[in-house]
VOPAGU-2260 file (C-alpha; in pm, 1 decimal, decimal comma):
REM VOPAGU-2260
SITE   aa  ch    i         X         Y         Z
SITE  MET   A    0   -5480,0   19016,1   26381,2
SITE  GLY   A    1   -5339,3   18892,4   26054,8
SITE  LEU   A    2   -5617,1   18847,0   25886,3
SITE  SER   A    3   -5839,7   19178,0   25942,1
SITE  ASN   A    4   -5490,7   19373,4   25866,5
SITE  ALA   A    5   -5516,8   19183,5   25541,0
SITE  LEU   A    6   -5897,4   19278,0   25465,1
SITE  SER   A    7   -5782,3   19621,4   25558,9
SITE  GLY   A    8   -5510,1   19612,6   25318,1
SITE  GLY   A    9   -5699,4   19475,7   25034,1
SITE  ILE   A   10   -6017,7   19705,8   25105,9
SITE  ILE   A   11   -5716,4   19976,1   25084,9
SITE  MET   A   12   -5584,3   19868,4   24770,5
SITE  VAL   A   13   -5934,8   19860,4   24634,0
SITE  ALA   A   14   -6022,1   20202,6   24718,0
SITE  LEU   A   15   -5719,7   20339,2   24525,1
SITE  ILE   A   16   -5737,8   20142,4   24233,7
SITE  SER   A   17   -6111,6   20270,6   24183,4
SITE  VAL   A   18   -5978,5   20631,3   24262,7
SITE  LEU   A   19   -5665,3   20593,5   24011,6
SITE  LEU   A   20   -5945,2   20439,0   23760,9
SITE  THR   A   21   -6193,0   20721,8   23815,2
SITE  VAL   A   22   -5923,3   21028,5   23793,2
SITE  PRO   A   23   -5848,6   21043,8   23437,5
SITE  GLY   A   24   -6246,7   21082,0   23332,7
SITE  ILE   A   25   -6282,8   21368,7   23554,6
SITE  VAL   A   26   -5990,2   21511,2   23429,3
SITE  GLY   A   27   -6077,6   21456,1   23073,4
SITE  THR   A   28   -6410,8   21635,5   23160,0
SITE  THR   A   29   -6263,8   21903,0   23300,1
SITE  SER   A   30   -6084,4   21961,3   23000,8
SITE  ILE   A   31   -6365,5   21973,1   22769,0
SITE  VAL   A   32   -6573,2   22206,8   22951,1
SITE  GLN   A   33   -6256,7   22466,6   22994,2
SITE  ASP   A   34   -6198,6   22400,1   22626,5
SITE  ALA   A   35   -6598,5   22517,0   22564,0
SITE  SER   A   36   -6536,2   22759,2   22817,3
SITE  THR   A   37   -6228,7   22941,0   22616,1
SITE  ASP   A   38   -6452,9   22921,7   22264,0
SITE  ILE   A   39   -6725,5   23073,1   22416,9
SITE  SER   A   40   -6512,7   23354,7   22519,7
SITE  GLU   A   41   -6380,9   23397,0   22210,9
SITE  ILE   A   42   -6710,6   23446,6   22051,1
SITE  GLU   A   43   -6807,9   23700,4   22308,3
SITE  THR   A   44   -6534,8   23878,4   22228,4
SITE  LYS   A   45   -6581,8   23871,6   21879,5
SITE  ILE   A   46   -6938,5   24002,8   21906,0
SITE  TYR   A   47   -6824,8   24266,2   22157,3
SITE  HIS   A   48   -6563,6   24386,5   21921,6
SITE  THR   A   49   -6826,0   24384,5   21592,6
SITE  ASP   A   50   -7047,0   24703,2   21496,0
SITE  ILE   A   51   -7184,3   24789,4   21182,3
SITE  ALA   A   52   -7420,2   25096,1   21042,1
SITE  ILE   A   53   -7610,9   25110,0   20746,6
SITE  SER   A   54   -7602,3   25446,4   20520,5
SITE  SER   A   55   -7720,5   25568,5   20202,8
SITE  LEU   A   56   -8030,9   25340,1   20199,9
SITE  SER   A   57   -8214,8   25430,4   19847,5
SITE  SER   A   58   -8538,7   25304,7   19710,2
SITE  SER   A   59   -8721,2   25434,9   19410,6
SITE  LEU   A   60   -9109,4   25437,6   19344,5
SITE  GLY   A   61   -9228,2   25173,2   19144,7
SITE  SER   A   62   -8889,7   25003,5   19116,5
SITE  ASN   A   63   -8777,2   24650,8   19292,5
SITE  LEU   A   64   -8393,6   24771,9   19348,5
SITE  VAL   A   65   -8327,3   24887,1   19716,7
SITE  THR   A   66   -7939,4   25006,6   19742,6
SITE  PHE   A   67   -7706,5   25094,5   20080,1
SITE  THR   A   68   -7389,7   25089,1   20219,2
SITE  VAL   A   69   -7330,6   24926,0   20548,1
SITE  SER   A   70   -7017,2   25073,3   20731,7
SITE  ASN   A   71   -6766,1   24844,4   20998,9
SITE  THR   A   72   -6755,8   25083,9   21285,8
SITE  GLY   A   73   -6620,0   24810,4   21516,5
SITE  ASN   A   74   -6278,3   24663,3   21502,4
SITE  GLU   A   75   -6365,2   24273,3   21396,7
SITE  LYS   A   76   -6302,0   24203,5   21020,4
SITE  LEU   A   77   -6636,0   24096,7   20855,3
SITE  TRP   A   78   -6604,8   23857,4   20549,9
SITE  ASP   A   79   -6845,8   23589,3   20562,7
SITE  TYR   A   80   -7141,8   23737,3   20392,8
SITE  ALA   A   81   -7310,2   23432,6   20271,9
SITE  ASN   A   82   -7392,7   23363,1   20663,1
SITE  PHE   A   83   -7468,4   23730,0   20678,9
SITE  ASP   A   84   -7898,1   23768,9   20713,3
SITE  LEU   A   85   -8074,9   24023,2   20535,1
SITE  PHE   A   86   -8423,5   24094,1   20572,7
SITE  ILE   A   87   -8613,4   24435,9   20391,7
SITE  THR   A   88   -8981,5   24516,5   20471,4
SITE  TYR   A   89   -9147,4   24707,9   20172,0
SITE  ASN   A   90   -9482,1   24845,9   20083,0
SITE  GLY   A   91   -9517,6   24582,3   19751,1
SITE  ALA   A   92   -9746,1   24712,6   19471,3
SITE  THR   A   93   -9951,2   24413,2   19457,2
SITE  SER   A   94   -9934,3   24261,7   19800,6
SITE  GLY   A   95   -9897,8   24579,1   20071,2
SITE  LEU   A   96   -9656,4   24566,2   20352,2
SITE  LYS   A   97   -9423,3   24280,0   20321,9
SITE  THR   A   98   -9082,2   24134,5   20440,9
SITE  GLU   A   99   -8865,8   23963,2   20243,6
SITE  GLN   A  100   -8520,8   23768,6   20375,4
SITE  LEU   A  101   -8307,1   23762,9   20068,7
SITE  SER   A  102   -8019,3   23531,6   19998,8
SITE  TYR   A  103   -7616,0   23645,1   19948,2
SITE  SER   A  104   -7524,0   23575,0   19574,5
SITE  GLY   A  105   -7162,0   23711,2   19564,1
SITE  THR   A  106   -7022,1   24055,1   19402,1
SITE  CYS   A  107   -7196,4   24205,7   19146,8
SITE  SER   A  108   -7157,6   24473,6   18876,6
SITE  GLY   A  109   -7498,3   24483,7   18795,5
SITE  ASN   A  110   -7861,6   24438,1   18971,8
SITE  PRO   A  111   -7903,9   24112,5   19191,4
SITE  SER   A  112   -8176,6   23866,6   19033,4
SITE  SER   A  113   -8488,4   23857,5   19258,7
SITE  GLY   A  114   -8454,2   23772,1   19589,5
SITE  ASN   A  115   -8101,9   23833,7   19624,4
SITE  TRP   A  116   -7871,2   24060,7   19749,0
SITE  CYS   A  117   -7478,7   24103,0   19630,3
SITE  VAL   A  118   -7176,5   24327,5   19725,9
SITE  ASN   A  119   -7169,4   24606,2   19451,1
SITE  SER   A  120   -6832,3   24744,3   19589,3
SITE  PHE   A  121   -6608,2   24876,3   19834,0
SITE  THR   A  122   -6470,6   25211,1   19987,8
SITE  ASN   A  123   -6166,5   25270,9   20146,5
SITE  ASP   A  124   -6093,7   24920,7   20108,8
SITE  LEU   A  125   -5740,7   24975,1   20187,8
SITE  LEU   A  126   -5663,3   24630,8   20384,4
SITE  ASP   A  127   -5768,8   24276,9   20305,2
SITE  PRO   A  128   -5944,8   24296,9   19975,9
SITE  SER   A  129   -6305,2   24190,9   19991,9
SITE  ILE   A  130   -6269,3   24198,8   20384,2
SITE  LEU   A  131   -6466,0   24415,3   20543,0
SITE  ASN   A  132   -6218,6   24574,0   20814,1
SITE  GLU   A  133   -6227,4   24896,4   21067,7
SITE  GLY   A  134   -6346,7   25204,7   20896,1
SITE  GLU   A  135   -6387,5   25067,2   20539,4
SITE  SER   A  136   -6778,4   25041,2   20410,2
SITE  MET   A  137   -6967,9   24785,9   20143,1
SITE  ASN   A  138   -7211,5   24909,5   19881,8
SITE  LEU   A  139   -7501,6   24643,2   19865,2
SITE  ARG   A  140   -7743,7   24579,0   19570,6
SITE  SER   A  141   -8066,2   24423,1   19674,4
SITE  THR   A  142   -8385,0   24323,6   19448,0
SITE  VAL   A  143   -8728,1   24227,4   19597,8
SITE  SER   A  144   -8964,8   24055,6   19469,8
SITE  GLU   A  145   -9240,9   24356,4   19407,2
SITE  ASN   A  146   -9180,4   24706,3   19306,3
SITE  ALA   A  147   -9180,8   24934,4   19561,9
SITE  ASN   A  148   -9542,5   25135,4   19639,1
SITE  ALA   A  149   -9504,3   25461,2   19832,6
SITE  GLY   A  150   -9447,5   25451,7   20188,3
SITE  LEU   A  151   -9196,7   25246,6   20448,9
SITE  VAL   A  152   -8841,0   25067,4   20314,6
SITE  ALA   A  153   -8641,1   24936,7   20607,4
SITE  VAL   A  154   -8373,2   24708,4   20627,7
SITE  ILE   A  155   -8231,4   24529,5   20872,3
SITE  ILE   A  156   -7898,5   24346,8   20832,5
SITE  SER   A  157   -7706,2   24059,6   21042,5
SITE  THR   A  158   -7344,4   23974,8   21073,1
SITE  ASP   A  159   -7258,6   23595,9   21079,0
SITE  ASN   A  160   -7171,8   23655,9   21401,8
SITE  GLY   A  161   -7561,5   23780,9   21502,3
SITE  VAL   A  162   -7455,3   24153,5   21518,5
SITE  SER   A  163   -7762,0   24333,1   21346,8
SITE  THR   A  164   -7853,5   24690,1   21258,1
SITE  SER   A  165   -8144,6   24868,6   21097,8
SITE  LYS   A  166   -8255,2   25170,8   20900,0
SITE  SER   A  167   -8570,5   25274,6   20731,3
SITE  THR   A  168   -8674,2   25566,5   20500,1
SITE  THR   A  169   -8985,3   25642,4   20262,4
SITE  ASN   A  170   -9033,0   25659,6   19898,4
């Protein structure tokens, strides 16, 4: 009887020690999953509150300059312009219908070099200079690689969190 009690106690002790050694790993994993869930929630909230619109799209026949205005119609602040994506589809003088992805080149006072876009100016920039707040607009200039022939000019711009908008016109 004494030996069986000792063996039972030993088995229970080993089981308790195993449980105590396993619990911190489970708690740590649970914490990581909660942090990831919180991060996903924050990103989804930013996406939900982001909205943009394009207006004043202009492209002239025989020119490679495309200008337009992007307005922040949501309430998320936009500032990471280097991570925006800009695509322009147009009827090129040499190659016909063509889509180009343009790169951000900062602020500008003139026209950007070919394959680039820049922020020419801000409208209603009352808060946070150079940050696109709700109700503010930025006037953009972009230069495609070829002069435009008559036809479609379409612009698609996507923010750093993936919200996009588009507008098209004809020259």
